N, C-alpha and C positions, 0 to 999 in steps of 0.2 A: 607454453605448449601443454596440451592436455595429456592425460595418461592413459588413452585409449590403446588397448593391446590389439594388434592385427595379427592375422594370421594368413600367410600365403597359401592359397588354394590350388593354384595352377600357374605355370609359366609357359609362354609359348615363345620359342626362338627359331630362328631360321638361319641357314647357311647356304652359300652359293658356291658350289665347287669349281665353276668356271670350265667345266667339261662336261659334255653330255654323257649320260649313263645308259648303257644297254641293260634295261631292267631285266629281261629274261635271263641274262647270263649272270647278272650280280645276285639275283634272288636266291639261288642255291646256297650262297655263302652265308645267308642270314637264317638262322635256326628259327622256325615257327613264323616265318613271313607270310603275309597274306598279300596275294597278287591276283587280281581278277580284273582284266583289262575292261571287260564290259561294264562292270560296276564302278570302277575308279581308275583314273589314269596313272596311279602311282602304286608303290609298294608300301604296305603297312607293316612296319617292323616294331614288335612289342619287346622292350627290354624288361627283365625282372628287377635288375639292380643298376642304376636307379629306376624305380618303376615308372617308365614312360613309354610313349609311341613316337616312333620317327616315320614321317611320310617321306617317301623318296620318289622324286620325279625324273623323268628321263632327261629334263633340261638341266640336270645337275643340281637343282635346288632341293633342300631339305627343310622340313618343318617338324620340330620336337615339341610335344605337348605332354602335360601331366607331371612335369617336375615340380617340386616343392621349393626349390632354391635355385638361383641363378647357376650356382656351381654344379648341381646336378644336371641342369638342362644342358650346359656346355659339355659336361662329361659324357652325357648320353649321345650327343652329336659326335663326339670324337671316337666313342666306342663303335657307333655304327659305321662311321667312315673307315676306321681301322678294319672291321670286319668286311666291308665292300672291297677294300683295297687287296684282300687275300686273292680275290679273283680278278681284280683289275688294278694291277700295279701303277698304272698311269694316274690314278686319282691324285691330285695334289695333296701335299702334306700341309700347305699354307692356305688357308681359308678364313674368312671373316664370319664370325657368329654374332648375329644381332638379337637382342631381346625385343620382341615385338610387343608383348603383352603380359602384364603381371595382373591376375585376379586375386584380390585378398578380400577377407572378411573381418568384421569387427562388431562389437556389441556396445551400444552407447549406454546399456544398462538403464535405459529410461524409455517408457512407451512414447510413441509419437502420434499426434493427431495430424495425419497427412493431408486432410483438407486444409487445416490451418497452415501448414508447412507450404502447400501448393500456393496459397493465397499470399503468403509474406515472403517467401524466398523466391529470388530471382532465378532465372534460367532452369526452370523446372517443368517437367511434363508429369501429369497424373491423370490417368484414365482407368479408374478402379474395375471398370467392367472388362477391360482387356488385359490388365496386368495389376496384381495387388501392390506392387511397389511404386514409389515415386522416383523419377529419374531426374537427377540433379547433375548439371555439367559444370565443371569448373574450367576456367581458362588457365589458371596457374596454381598448382601444375595441371596440365591438360589431362584430366581424368573424369570419368563419369561414376557417380555413385548412384546405387540402387537403395533407397531408404524404405525400410518396412515399419509398419505400426508397432511392431514387438520391440523396436530400437535396434534390430539388426541391420547392418549396412554391409553392402558388397561395393568393392572398388574395382573398376576395371579400367584398361587402357593405359595403366602406368607402364613406364619403361624401366624404373628402378623401384626398389623397396622403399626408398626414401620418399619418392613421389606419391606411393600409395599411402604411406604413413601420414605425410603431409595433407594429402587430400581429405583423409579421414579427420584429422585434427582440425583443419580449416573449417570442415563442415560442422563439426560438433561446436566450435567456437562461434560460428555465424548462427547456429541453432540457439545457443545460449543468449547471444546478443540480442536475437529477436524474441526472447522469452518463449521459445517453443519447446525447450526441454528444461 
């Protein structure tokens, strides 16, 4: 394995409460909530600690974004649901939280010739007129990496930190194998 240090930038998680939520009646329980039905079909609830935003929909589905760790993401959903429960005690205590996406960044500490990478590396898309990075799709783990000429890398689509780490490591190993770095 290589020794590439990766940093989690964002975690998106979701929960389904199994009960519809009356958004206009729950909104007052959440301090600083944004609710404008014309612009967005849900509530936007920003937490200061952990610094996240929860999107709450009438269907009972919640999406949490902005967390830097899986623990913080889950904690933010629990805090949000506990706050909602102060005005709607029928909100279930048991619900499943799923990690939908982990976005992480890394630096390969070597510049990349993206045109050469696009020619030699399989499963890539590179259209510099439209986007300055090269898109590289891995099947195992199932993640997408954005590679930049600076050597910076963004990994998205991971469901676990280990998948993000493995995606970056496999990518670096493959680039070394192909003499691209």
